[in-house]
PDB file of the backbone (N, CA, C, O) and the ligand in Angstrom, with CONECT records:
HET     ZN  A 101       1
ATOM      1  N   UNK A   1     132.876  81.725-189.341  1.00  0.00           N
ATOM      2  CA  UNK A   1     132.972  82.205-187.962  1.00  0.00           C
ATOM      3  C   UNK A   1     131.610  82.619-187.431  1.00  0.00           C
ATOM      4  O   UNK A   1     131.320  82.406-186.253  1.00  0.00           O
ATOM      5  N   UNK A   2     130.770  83.205-188.272  1.00  0.00           N
ATOM      6  CA  UNK A   2     129.466  83.623-187.757  1.00  0.00           C
ATOM      7  C   UNK A   2     128.628  82.410-187.392  1.00  0.00           C
ATOM      8  O   UNK A   2     127.860  82.464-186.432  1.00  0.00           O
ATOM      9  N   UNK A   3     128.761  81.295-188.150  1.00  0.00           N
ATOM     10  CA  UNK A   3     128.025  80.077-187.817  1.00  0.00           C
ATOM     11  C   UNK A   3     128.472  79.569-186.459  1.00  0.00           C
ATOM     12  O   UNK A   3     127.650  79.158-185.640  1.00  0.00           O
ATOM     13  N   UNK A   4     129.758  79.596-186.223  1.00  0.00           N
ATOM     14  CA  UNK A   4     130.293  79.136-184.953  1.00  0.00           C
ATOM     15  C   UNK A   4     129.831  80.040-183.812  1.00  0.00           C
ATOM     16  O   UNK A   4     129.546  79.571-182.710  1.00  0.00           O
ATOM     17  N   UNK A   5     129.762  81.338-184.089  1.00  0.00           N
ATOM     18  CA  UNK A   5     129.317  82.279-183.067  1.00  0.00           C
ATOM     19  C   UNK A   5     127.888  81.962-182.640  1.00  0.00           C
ATOM     20  O   UNK A   5     127.563  82.031-181.454  1.00  0.00           O
ATOM     21  N   UNK A   6     127.027  81.614-183.609  1.00  0.00           N
ATOM     22  CA  UNK A   6     125.639  81.274-183.301  1.00  0.00           C
ATOM     23  C   UNK A   6     125.609  80.042-182.407  1.00  0.00           C
ATOM     24  O   UNK A   6     124.909  80.020-181.394  1.00  0.00           O
ATOM     25  N   UNK A   7     126.371  79.015-182.782  1.00  0.00           N
ATOM     26  CA  UNK A   7     126.407  77.797-181.983  1.00  0.00           C
ATOM     27  C   UNK A   7     126.886  78.115-180.576  1.00  0.00           C
ATOM     28  O   UNK A   7     126.349  77.620-179.585  1.00  0.00           O
ATOM     29  N   UNK A   8     127.921  78.962-180.519  1.00  0.00           N
ATOM     30  CA  UNK A   8     128.525  79.284-179.240  1.00  0.00           C
ATOM     31  C   UNK A   8     127.537  80.019-178.325  1.00  0.00           C
ATOM     32  O   UNK A   8     127.477  79.762-177.122  1.00  0.00           O
ATOM     33  N   UNK A   9     126.763  80.939-178.919  1.00  0.00           N
ATOM     34  CA  UNK A   9     125.829  81.723-178.114  1.00  0.00           C
ATOM     35  C   UNK A   9     124.611  80.915-177.699  1.00  0.00           C
ATOM     36  O   UNK A   9     124.037  81.157-176.637  1.00  0.00           O
ATOM     37  N   UNK A  10     124.210  79.950-178.534  1.00  0.00           N
ATOM     38  CA  UNK A  10     122.971  79.237-178.234  1.00  0.00           C
ATOM     39  C   UNK A  10     123.200  78.007-177.361  1.00  0.00           C
ATOM     40  O   UNK A  10     122.259  77.526-176.730  1.00  0.00           O
ATOM     41  N   UNK A  11     124.410  77.492-177.309  1.00  0.00           N
ATOM     42  CA  UNK A  11     124.628  76.290-176.515  1.00  0.00           C
ATOM     43  C   UNK A  11     124.907  76.652-175.053  1.00  0.00           C
ATOM     44  O   UNK A  11     125.271  77.785-174.737  1.00  0.00           O
ATOM     45  N   UNK A  12     124.730  75.680-174.184  1.00  0.00           N
ATOM     46  CA  UNK A  12     125.055  75.924-172.785  1.00  0.00           C
ATOM     47  C   UNK A  12     126.570  76.062-172.658  1.00  0.00           C
ATOM     48  O   UNK A  12     127.299  75.781-173.610  1.00  0.00           O
ATOM     49  N   UNK A  13     127.037  76.482-171.522  1.00  0.00           N
ATOM     50  CA  UNK A  13     128.475  76.713-171.391  1.00  0.00           C
ATOM     51  C   UNK A  13     129.223  75.449-170.952  1.00  0.00           C
ATOM     52  O   UNK A  13     130.329  75.524-170.418  1.00  0.00           O
ATOM     53  N   UNK A  14     128.606  74.298-171.183  1.00  0.00           N
ATOM     54  CA  UNK A  14     129.213  73.049-170.738  1.00  0.00           C
ATOM     55  C   UNK A  14     130.080  72.395-171.815  1.00  0.00           C
ATOM     56  O   UNK A  14     130.524  71.261-171.640  1.00  0.00           O
ATOM     57  N   UNK A  15     130.324  73.090-172.920  1.00  0.00           N
ATOM     58  CA  UNK A  15     131.045  72.438-174.024  1.00  0.00           C
ATOM     59  C   UNK A  15     132.488  72.104-173.677  1.00  0.00           C
ATOM     60  O   UNK A  15     133.103  71.274-174.347  1.00  0.00           O
ATOM     61  N   UNK A  16     133.036  72.727-172.653  1.00  0.00           N
ATOM     62  CA  UNK A  16     134.427  72.444-172.285  1.00  0.00           C
ATOM     63  C   UNK A  16     134.593  71.016-171.746  1.00  0.00           C
ATOM     64  O   UNK A  16     135.704  70.490-171.691  1.00  0.00           O
ATOM     65  N   UNK A  17     133.469  70.398-171.351  1.00  0.00           N
ATOM     66  CA  UNK A  17     133.571  69.066-170.759  1.00  0.00           C
ATOM     67  C   UNK A  17     133.218  67.951-171.739  1.00  0.00           C
ATOM     68  O   UNK A  17     133.141  66.782-171.360  1.00  0.00           O
ATOM     69  N   UNK A  18     133.007  68.317-172.995  1.00  0.00           N
ATOM     70  CA  UNK A  18     132.712  67.316-174.009  1.00  0.00           C
ATOM     71  C   UNK A  18     133.998  66.563-174.346  1.00  0.00           C
ATOM     72  O   UNK A  18     134.952  67.156-174.848  1.00  0.00           O
ATOM     73  N   UNK A  19     134.024  65.254-174.071  1.00  0.00           N
ATOM     74  CA  UNK A  19     135.250  64.501-174.355  1.00  0.00           C
ATOM     75  C   UNK A  19     135.471  64.279-175.849  1.00  0.00           C
ATOM     76  O   UNK A  19     136.568  63.904-176.262  1.00  0.00           O
ATOM     77  N   UNK A  20     134.447  64.505-176.655  1.00  0.00           N
ATOM     78  CA  UNK A  20     134.561  64.260-178.093  1.00  0.00           C
ATOM     79  C   UNK A  20     135.094  65.490-178.810  1.00  0.00           C
ATOM     80  O   UNK A  20     134.494  66.562-178.734  1.00  0.00           O
ATOM     81  N   UNK A  21     136.211  65.345-179.500  1.00  0.00           N
ATOM     82  CA  UNK A  21     136.691  66.396-180.395  1.00  0.00           C
ATOM     83  C   UNK A  21     137.052  67.691-179.695  1.00  0.00           C
ATOM     84  O   UNK A  21     137.052  67.772-178.467  1.00  0.00           O
ATOM     85  N   UNK A  22     137.359  68.706-180.495  1.00  0.00           N
ATOM     86  CA  UNK A  22     137.787  69.987-179.934  1.00  0.00           C
ATOM     87  C   UNK A  22     136.610  70.752-179.342  1.00  0.00           C
ATOM     88  O   UNK A  22     135.484  70.618-179.822  1.00  0.00           O
ATOM     89  N   UNK A  23     136.848  71.531-178.333  1.00  0.00           N
ATOM     90  CA  UNK A  23     135.801  72.358-177.747  1.00  0.00           C
ATOM     91  C   UNK A  23     135.529  73.535-178.664  1.00  0.00           C
ATOM     92  O   UNK A  23     136.335  73.857-179.537  1.00  0.00           O
ATOM     93  N   UNK A  24     134.396  74.168-178.461  1.00  0.00           N
ATOM     94  CA  UNK A  24     134.078  75.346-179.271  1.00  0.00           C
ATOM     95  C   UNK A  24     135.125  76.428-179.059  1.00  0.00           C
ATOM     96  O   UNK A  24     135.497  77.137-179.995  1.00  0.00           O
ATOM     97  N   UNK A  25     135.597  76.551-177.822  1.00  0.00           N
ATOM     98  CA  UNK A  25     136.575  77.595-177.547  1.00  0.00           C
ATOM     99  C   UNK A  25     137.869  77.377-178.322  1.00  0.00           C
ATOM    100  O   UNK A  25     138.443  78.314-178.875  1.00  0.00           O
ATOM    101  N   UNK A  26     138.321  76.113-178.352  1.00  0.00           N
ATOM    102  CA  UNK A  26     139.575  75.881-179.058  1.00  0.00           C
ATOM    103  C   UNK A  26     139.373  76.021-180.555  1.00  0.00           C
ATOM    104  O   UNK A  26     140.261  76.480-181.274  1.00  0.00           O
ATOM    105  N   UNK A  27     138.179  75.615-181.024  1.00  0.00           N
ATOM    106  CA  UNK A  27     137.875  75.785-182.449  1.00  0.00           C
ATOM    107  C   UNK A  27     137.824  77.279-182.785  1.00  0.00           C
ATOM    108  O   UNK A  27     138.298  77.702-183.840  1.00  0.00           O
ATOM    109  N   UNK A  28     137.257  78.057-181.895  1.00  0.00           N
ATOM    110  CA  UNK A  28     137.182  79.508-182.086  1.00  0.00           C
ATOM    111  C   UNK A  28     138.589  80.092-182.203  1.00  0.00           C
ATOM    112  O   UNK A  28     138.864  80.879-183.109  1.00  0.00           O
ATOM    113  N   UNK A  29     139.466  79.712-181.299  1.00  0.00           N
ATOM    114  CA  UNK A  29     140.835  80.234-181.326  1.00  0.00           C
ATOM    115  C   UNK A  29     141.539  79.843-182.616  1.00  0.00           C
ATOM    116  O   UNK A  29     142.279  80.634-183.202  1.00  0.00           O
ATOM    117  N   UNK A  30     141.295  78.601-183.052  1.00  0.00           N
ATOM    118  CA  UNK A  30     141.960  78.120-184.258  1.00  0.00           C
ATOM    119  C   UNK A  30     141.507  78.942-185.469  1.00  0.00           C
ATOM    120  O   UNK A  30     142.326  79.397-186.268  1.00  0.00           O
ATOM    121  N   UNK A  31     140.190  79.123-185.590  1.00  0.00           N
ATOM    122  CA  UNK A  31     139.654  79.864-186.732  1.00  0.00           C
ATOM    123  C   UNK A  31     140.093  81.322-186.665  1.00  0.00           C
ATOM    124  O   UNK A  31     140.404  81.934-187.687  1.00  0.00           O
ATOM    125  N   UNK A  32     140.116  81.872-185.453  1.00  0.00           N
ATOM    126  CA  UNK A  32     140.539  83.265-185.283  1.00  0.00           C
ATOM    127  C   UNK A  32     142.003  83.419-185.743  1.00  0.00           C
ATOM    128  O   UNK A  32     142.364  84.412-186.374  1.00  0.00           O
ATOM    129  N   UNK A  33     142.824  82.426-185.418  1.00  0.00           N
ATOM    130  CA  UNK A  33     144.220  82.451-185.861  1.00  0.00           C
ATOM    131  C   UNK A  33     144.328  82.428-187.372  1.00  0.00           C
ATOM    132  O   UNK A  33     145.124  83.163-187.957  1.00  0.00           O
ATOM    133  N   UNK A  34     143.521  81.577-188.006  1.00  0.00           N
ATOM    134  CA  UNK A  34     143.527  81.489-189.464  1.00  0.00           C
ATOM    135  C   UNK A  34     143.101  82.818-190.074  1.00  0.00           C
ATOM    136  O   UNK A  34     143.661  83.265-191.074  1.00  0.00           O
ATOM    137  N   UNK A  35     142.094  83.447-189.453  1.00  0.00           N
ATOM    138  CA  UNK A  35     141.590  84.719-189.957  1.00  0.00           C
ATOM    139  C   UNK A  35     142.667  85.803-189.866  1.00  0.00           C
ATOM    140  O   UNK A  35     142.882  86.560-190.812  1.00  0.00           O
ATOM    141  N   UNK A  36     143.331  85.864-188.727  1.00  0.00           N
ATOM    142  CA  UNK A  36     144.380  86.868-188.543  1.00  0.00           C
ATOM    143  C   UNK A  36     145.504  86.651-189.548  1.00  0.00           C
ATOM    144  O   UNK A  36     146.057  87.603-190.099  1.00  0.00           O
ATOM    145  N   UNK A  37     145.834  85.364-189.780  1.00  0.00           N
ATOM    146  CA  UNK A  37     146.890  85.029-190.730  1.00  0.00           C
ATOM    147  C   UNK A  37     146.487  85.470-192.141  1.00  0.00           C
ATOM    148  O   UNK A  37     147.292  86.031-192.884  1.00  0.00           O
ATOM    149  N   UNK A  38     145.223  85.205-192.493  1.00  0.00           N
ATOM    150  CA  UNK A  38     144.731  85.582-193.819  1.00  0.00           C
ATOM    151  C   UNK A  38     144.741  87.097-193.977  1.00  0.00           C
ATOM    152  O   UNK A  38     145.070  87.608-195.047  1.00  0.00           O
ATOM    153  N   UNK A  39     144.379  87.823-192.906  1.00  0.00           N
ATOM    154  CA  UNK A  39     144.384  89.284-192.970  1.00  0.00           C
ATOM    155  C   UNK A  39     145.797  89.816-193.145  1.00  0.00           C
ATOM    156  O   UNK A  39     146.017  90.777-193.882  1.00  0.00           O
ATOM    157  N   UNK A  40     146.754  89.192-192.466  1.00  0.00           N
ATOM    158  CA  UNK A  40     148.146  89.617-192.586  1.00  0.00           C
ATOM    159  C   UNK A  40     148.637  89.388-194.017  1.00  0.00           C
ATOM    160  O   UNK A  40     149.330  90.230-194.587  1.00  0.00           O
ATOM    161  N   UNK A  41     148.267  88.231-194.592  1.00  0.00           N
ATOM    162  CA  UNK A  41     148.685  87.940-195.962  1.00  0.00           C
ATOM    163  C   UNK A  41     148.057  88.915-196.939  1.00  0.00           C
ATOM    164  O   UNK A  41     148.686  89.348-197.905  1.00  0.00           O
ATOM    165  N   UNK A  42     146.790  89.255-196.665  1.00  0.00           N
ATOM    166  CA  UNK A  42     146.095  90.199-197.527  1.00  0.00           C
ATOM    167  C   UNK A  42     146.790  91.563-197.478  1.00  0.00           C
ATOM    168  O   UNK A  42     146.967  92.212-198.509  1.00  0.00           O
ATOM    169  N   UNK A  43     147.179  91.987-196.287  1.00  0.00           N
ATOM    170  CA  UNK A  43     147.867  93.270-196.137  1.00  0.00           C
ATOM    171  C   UNK A  43     149.188  93.249-196.893  1.00  0.00           C
ATOM    172  O   UNK A  43     149.548  94.228-197.547  1.00  0.00           O
ATOM    173  N   UNK A  44     149.914  92.130-196.806  1.00  0.00           N
ATOM    174  CA  UNK A  44     151.187  92.015-197.526  1.00  0.00           C
ATOM    175  C   UNK A  44     150.971  92.068-199.025  1.00  0.00           C
ATOM    176  O   UNK A  44     151.738  92.696-199.755  1.00  0.00           O
ATOM    177  N   UNK A  45     149.902  91.391-199.482  1.00  0.00           N
ATOM    178  CA  UNK A  45     149.609  91.377-200.907  1.00  0.00           C
ATOM    179  C   UNK A  45     149.205  92.761-201.388  1.00  0.00           C
ATOM    180  O   UNK A  45     149.595  93.184-202.476  1.00  0.00           O
ATOM    181  N   UNK A  46     148.413  93.477-200.566  1.00  0.00           N
ATOM    182  CA  UNK A  46     148.032  94.850-200.892  1.00  0.00           C
ATOM    183  C   UNK A  46     149.265  95.721-201.037  1.00  0.00           C
ATOM    184  O   UNK A  46     149.387  96.491-201.990  1.00  0.00           O
ATOM    185  N   UNK A  47     150.181  95.592-200.082  1.00  0.00           N
ATOM    186  CA  UNK A  47     151.403  96.385-200.105  1.00  0.00           C
ATOM    187  C   UNK A  47     152.211  96.049-201.347  1.00  0.00           C
ATOM    188  O   UNK A  47     152.805  96.933-201.964  1.00  0.00           O
ATOM    189  N   UNK A  48     152.234  94.761-201.720  1.00  0.00           N
ATOM    190  CA  UNK A  48     152.987  94.350-202.899  1.00  0.00           C
ATOM    191  C   UNK A  48     152.383  94.956-204.162  1.00  0.00           C
ATOM    192  O   UNK A  48     153.119  95.401-205.043  1.00  0.00           O
ATOM    193  N   UNK A  49     151.051  94.979-204.263  1.00  0.00           N
ATOM    194  CA  UNK A  49     150.476  95.537-205.487  1.00  0.00           C
ATOM    195  C   UNK A  49     150.647  97.054-205.525  1.00  0.00           C
ATOM    196  O   UNK A  49     150.724  97.642-206.604  1.00  0.00           O
ATOM    197  N   UNK A  50     150.707  97.694-204.351  1.00  0.00           N
ATOM    198  CA  UNK A  50     151.005  99.129-204.324  1.00  0.00           C
ATOM    199  C   UNK A  50     152.421  99.371-204.865  1.00  0.00           C
ATOM    200  O   UNK A  50     152.671 100.361-205.552  1.00  0.00           O
ATOM    201  N   UNK A  51     153.345  98.448-204.545  1.00  0.00           N
ATOM    202  CA  UNK A  51     154.719  98.598-205.045  1.00  0.00           C
ATOM    203  C   UNK A  51     154.782  98.358-206.557  1.00  0.00           C
ATOM    204  O   UNK A  51     155.587  98.967-207.261  1.00  0.00           O
ATOM    205  N   UNK A  52     153.907  97.449-207.044  1.00  0.00           N
ATOM    206  CA  UNK A  52     153.846  97.241-208.495  1.00  0.00           C
ATOM    207  C   UNK A  52     153.429  98.544-209.163  1.00  0.00           C
ATOM    208  O   UNK A  52     154.019  98.948-210.165  1.00  0.00           O
ATOM    209  N   UNK A  53     152.410  99.205-208.608  1.00  0.00           N
ATOM    210  CA  UNK A  53     151.927 100.464-209.179  1.00  0.00           C
ATOM    211  C   UNK A  53     152.991 101.552-209.097  1.00  0.00           C
ATOM    212  O   UNK A  53     153.127 102.368-210.009  1.00  0.00           O
ATOM    213  N   UNK A  54     153.738 101.558-208.008  1.00  0.00           N
ATOM    214  CA  UNK A  54     154.766 102.589-207.827  1.00  0.00           C
ATOM    215  C   UNK A  54     156.028 102.269-208.622  1.00  0.00           C
ATOM    216  O   UNK A  54     156.929 103.101-208.725  1.00  0.00           O
ATOM    217  N   UNK A  55     156.092 101.062-209.185  1.00  0.00           N
ATOM    218  CA  UNK A  55     157.256 100.669-209.965  1.00  0.00           C
ATOM    219  C   UNK A  55     158.425 100.205-209.118  1.00  0.00           C
ATOM    220  O   UNK A  55     159.548 100.098-209.612  1.00  0.00           O
ATOM    221  N   UNK A  56     158.169  99.927-207.834  1.00  0.00           N
ATOM    222  CA  UNK A  56     159.266  99.493-206.966  1.00  0.00           C
ATOM    223  C   UNK A  56     159.160  98.025-206.587  1.00  0.00           C
ATOM    224  O   UNK A  56     159.926  97.538-205.756  1.00  0.00           O
ATOM    225  N   UNK A  57     158.198  97.309-207.201  1.00  0.00           N
ATOM    226  CA  UNK A  57     158.055  95.892-206.877  1.00  0.00           C
ATOM    227  C   UNK A  57     159.309  95.143-207.298  1.00  0.00           C
ATOM    228  O   UNK A  57     159.858  95.383-208.373  1.00  0.00           O
ATOM    229  N   UNK A  58     159.760  94.223-206.432  1.00  0.00           N
ATOM    230  CA  UNK A  58     160.927  93.420-206.767  1.00  0.00           C
ATOM    231  C   UNK A  58     162.231  94.082-206.360  1.00  0.00           C
ATOM    232  O   UNK A  58     163.306  93.507-206.529  1.00  0.00           O
ATOM    233  N   UNK A  59     162.134  95.318-205.810  1.00  0.00           N
ATOM    234  CA  UNK A  59     163.339  95.970-205.300  1.00  0.00           C
ATOM    235  C   UNK A  59     163.331  95.890-203.777  1.00  0.00           C
ATOM    236  O   UNK A  59     162.299  96.092-203.138  1.00  0.00           O
ATOM    237  N   UNK A  60     164.490  95.594-203.210  1.00  0.00           N
ATOM    238  CA  UNK A  60     164.604  95.523-201.758  1.00  0.00           C
ATOM    239  C   UNK A  60     164.297  96.894-201.160  1.00  0.00           C
ATOM    240  O   UNK A  60     164.830  97.909-201.609  1.00  0.00           O
ATOM    241  N   UNK A  61     163.439  96.915-200.153  1.00  0.00           N
ATOM    242  CA  UNK A  61     163.066  98.195-199.552  1.00  0.00           C
ATOM    243  C   UNK A  61     164.139  98.703-198.598  1.00  0.00           C
ATOM    244  O   UNK A  61     164.049  99.829-198.110  1.00  0.00           O
ATOM    245  N   UNK A  62     165.123  97.908-198.335  1.00  0.00           N
ATOM    246  CA  UNK A  62     166.205  98.345-197.453  1.00  0.00           C
ATOM    247  C   UNK A  62     167.410  98.846-198.246  1.00  0.00           C
ATOM    248  O   UNK A  62     167.902  99.948-198.000  1.00  0.00           O
ATOM    249  N   UNK A  63     167.887  98.038-199.199  1.00  0.00           N
ATOM    250  CA  UNK A  63     169.100  98.424-199.918  1.00  0.00           C
ATOM    251  C   UNK A  63     168.819  98.856-201.360  1.00  0.00           C
ATOM    252  O   UNK A  63     169.705  99.390-202.027  1.00  0.00           O
ATOM    253  N   UNK A  64     167.593  98.630-201.845  1.00  0.00           N
ATOM    254  CA  UNK A  64     167.235  99.081-203.181  1.00  0.00           C
ATOM    255  C   UNK A  64     167.692  98.174-204.313  1.00  0.00           C
ATOM    256  O   UNK A  64     167.432  98.452-205.484  1.00  0.00           O
ATOM    257  N   UNK A  65     168.375  97.085-203.960  1.00  0.00           N
ATOM    258  CA  UNK A  65     168.817  96.172-205.006  1.00  0.00           C
ATOM    259  C   UNK A  65     167.680  95.236-205.406  1.00  0.00           C
ATOM    260  O   UNK A  65     166.762  95.005-204.619  1.00  0.00           O
ATOM    261  N   UNK A  66     167.736  94.688-206.642  1.00  0.00           N
ATOM    262  CA  UNK A  66     166.666  93.776-207.079  1.00  0.00           C
ATOM    263  C   UNK A  66     166.632  92.512-206.223  1.00  0.00           C
ATOM    264  O   UNK A  66     167.670  91.946-205.879  1.00  0.00           O
ATOM    265  N   UNK A  67     165.413  92.082-205.889  1.00  0.00           N
ATOM    266  CA  UNK A  67     165.239  90.824-205.167  1.00  0.00           C
ATOM    267  C   UNK A  67     165.282  89.697-206.206  1.00  0.00           C
ATOM    268  O   UNK A  67     164.574  89.773-207.211  1.00  0.00           O
ATOM    269  N   UNK A  68     166.097  88.650-205.990  1.00  0.00           N
ATOM    270  CA  UNK A  68     166.212  87.570-206.976  1.00  0.00           C
ATOM    271  C   UNK A  68     164.846  86.956-207.302  1.00  0.00           C
ATOM    272  O   UNK A  68     164.017  86.751-206.415  1.00  0.00           O
ATOM    273  N   UNK A  69     164.625  86.666-208.599  1.00  0.00           N
ATOM    274  CA  UNK A  69     163.332  86.107-209.025  1.00  0.00           C
ATOM    275  C   UNK A  69     162.930  84.850-208.252  1.00  0.00           C
ATOM    276  O   UNK A  69     161.746  84.637-207.991  1.00  0.00           O
ATOM    277  N   UNK A  70     163.903  84.018-207.887  1.00  0.00           N
ATOM    278  CA  UNK A  70     163.576  82.785-207.163  1.00  0.00           C
ATOM    279  C   UNK A  70     162.919  83.105-205.821  1.00  0.00           C
ATOM    280  O   UNK A  70     162.003  82.414-205.375  1.00  0.00           O
ATOM    281  N   UNK A  71     163.416  84.183-205.185  1.00  0.00           N
ATOM    282  CA  UNK A  71     162.835  84.575-203.898  1.00  0.00           C
ATOM    283  C   UNK A  71     161.419  85.116-204.097  1.00  0.00           C
ATOM    284  O   UNK A  71     160.523  84.835-203.301  1.00  0.00           O
ATOM    285  N   UNK A  72     161.226  85.888-205.158  1.00  0.00           N
ATOM    286  CA  UNK A  72     159.890  86.427-205.425  1.00  0.00           C
ATOM    287  C   UNK A  72     158.903  85.320-205.796  1.00  0.00           C
ATOM    288  O   UNK A  72     157.702  85.416-205.544  1.00  0.00           O
ATOM    289  N   UNK A  73     159.458  84.259-206.409  1.00  0.00           N
ATOM    290  CA  UNK A  73     158.581  83.135-206.726  1.00  0.00           C
ATOM    291  C   UNK A  73     158.123  82.438-205.459  1.00  0.00           C
ATOM    292  O   UNK A  73     156.961  82.051-205.331  1.00  0.00           O
ATOM    293  N   UNK A  74     159.055  82.283-204.519  1.00  0.00           N
ATOM    294  CA  UNK A  74     158.720  81.624-203.261  1.00  0.00           C
ATOM    295  C   UNK A  74     157.885  82.535-202.369  1.00  0.00           C
ATOM    296  O   UNK A  74     156.958  82.078-201.700  1.00  0.00           O
ATOM    297  N   UNK A  75     158.215  83.822-202.359  1.00  0.00           N
ATOM    298  CA  UNK A  75     157.480  84.787-201.522  1.00  0.00           C
ATOM    299  C   UNK A  75     157.147  86.009-202.351  1.00  0.00           C
ATOM    300  O   UNK A  75     157.881  86.996-202.320  1.00  0.00           O
ATOM    301  N   UNK A  76     156.044  85.960-203.098  1.00  0.00           N
ATOM    302  CA  UNK A  76     155.711  87.056-204.026  1.00  0.00           C
ATOM    303  C   UNK A  76     155.603  88.415-203.342  1.00  0.00           C
ATOM    304  O   UNK A  76     155.790  89.445-203.990  1.00  0.00           O
ATOM    305  N   UNK A  77     155.303  88.434-202.044  1.00  0.00           N
ATOM    306  CA  UNK A  77     155.138  89.714-201.354  1.00  0.00           C
ATOM    307  C   UNK A  77     156.403  90.128-200.606  1.00  0.00           C
ATOM    308  O   UNK A  77     156.357  91.023-199.761  1.00  0.00           O
ATOM    309  N   UNK A  78     157.537  89.479-200.911  1.00  0.00           N
ATOM    310  CA  UNK A  78     158.773  89.788-200.201  1.00  0.00           C
ATOM    311  C   UNK A  78     159.156  91.259-200.383  1.00  0.00           C
ATOM    312  O   UNK A  78     159.101  91.786-201.494  1.00  0.00           O
ATOM    313  N   UNK A  79     159.547  91.923-199.279  1.00  0.00           N
ATOM    314  CA  UNK A  79     159.921  93.338-199.340  1.00  0.00           C
ATOM    315  C   UNK A  79     161.433  93.515-199.306  1.00  0.00           C
ATOM    316  O   UNK A  79     161.958  94.570-199.664  1.00  0.00           O
ATOM    317  N   UNK A  80     162.121  92.470-198.872  1.00  0.00           N
ATOM    318  CA  UNK A  80     163.565  92.588-198.675  1.00  0.00           C
ATOM    319  C   UNK A  80     164.310  91.491-199.417  1.00  0.00           C
ATOM    320  O   UNK A  80     163.785  90.396-199.614  1.00  0.00           O
ATOM    321  N   UNK A  81     165.549  91.794-199.830  1.00  0.00           N
ATOM    322  CA  UNK A  81     166.390  90.760-200.405  1.00  0.00           C
ATOM    323  C   UNK A  81     166.848  89.827-199.264  1.00  0.00           C
ATOM    324  O   UNK A  81     166.679  90.142-198.086  1.00  0.00           O
ATOM    325  N   UNK A  82     167.418  88.699-199.631  1.00  0.00           N
ATOM    326  CA  UNK A  82     167.773  87.709-198.615  1.00  0.00           C
ATOM    327  C   UNK A  82     168.784  88.260-197.580  1.00  0.00           C
ATOM    328  O   UNK A  82     168.574  88.105-196.377  1.00  0.00           O
ATOM    329  N   UNK A  83     169.885  88.906-198.046  1.00  0.00           N
ATOM    330  CA  UNK A  83     170.833  89.429-197.037  1.00  0.00           C
ATOM    331  C   UNK A  83     170.188  90.421-196.074  1.00  0.00           C
ATOM    332  O   UNK A  83     170.441  90.367-194.870  1.00  0.00           O
ATOM    333  N   UNK A  84     169.352  91.332-196.593  1.00  0.00           N
ATOM    334  CA  UNK A  84     168.709  92.305-195.720  1.00  0.00           C
ATOM    335  C   UNK A  84     167.714  91.625-194.787  1.00  0.00           C
ATOM    336  O   UNK A  84     167.648  91.951-193.602  1.00  0.00           O
ATOM    337  N   UNK A  85     166.933  90.672-195.324  1.00  0.00           N
ATOM    338  CA  UNK A  85     165.949  89.986-194.492  1.00  0.00           C
ATOM    339  C   UNK A  85     166.639  89.244-193.363  1.00  0.00           C
ATOM    340  O   UNK A  85     166.140  89.238-192.238  1.00  0.00           O
ATOM    341  N   UNK A  86     167.787  88.612-193.639  1.00  0.00           N
ATOM    342  CA  UNK A  86     168.448  87.900-192.548  1.00  0.00           C
ATOM    343  C   UNK A  86     169.159  88.838-191.605  1.00  0.00           C
ATOM    344  O   UNK A  86     169.319  88.527-190.424  1.00  0.00           O
ATOM    345  N   UNK A  87     169.595  89.996-192.109  1.00  0.00           N
ATOM    346  CA  UNK A  87     170.246  90.964-191.233  1.00  0.00           C
ATOM    347  C   UNK A  87     169.259  91.634-190.297  1.00  0.00           C
ATOM    348  O   UNK A  87     169.611  92.004-189.177  1.00  0.00           O
ATOM    349  N   UNK A  88     168.016  91.792-190.757  1.00  0.00           N
ATOM    350  CA  UNK A  88     167.040  92.545-189.972  1.00  0.00           C
ATOM    351  C   UNK A  88     166.184  91.661-189.055  1.00  0.00           C
ATOM    352  O   UNK A  88     165.409  92.184-188.254  1.00  0.00           O
ATOM    353  N   UNK A  89     166.309  90.357-189.158  1.00  0.00           N
ATOM    354  CA  UNK A  89     165.486  89.499-188.299  1.00  0.00           C
ATOM    355  C   UNK A  89     166.324  88.800-187.249  1.00  0.00           C
ATOM    356  O   UNK A  89     165.792  88.039-186.441  1.00  0.00           O
TER     357      UNK A  89
HETATM  358 ZN    ZN A 101     168.433  94.366-199.506  1.00  0.00          ZN2+
END
């Protein structure tokens, strides 16, 4: 992102009219989205390791029942069992 920021600041503001490929602005939005997604995943992973330390990892935070191993395999940072997750969304 910092490399893109340099390009963005040093180039003229005419990049929106470049018919070739994505504009810097759209590339910026795309990378920003990826960054936000990565930060969200990191936060979920942090929360999951805190639950490992607290001894509550793998337990549904809503009903307290164990989350099935298959679900934890698919979503290691899952906080809710399937019934609770579908009830709450
Ligand atoms: Zn539950």
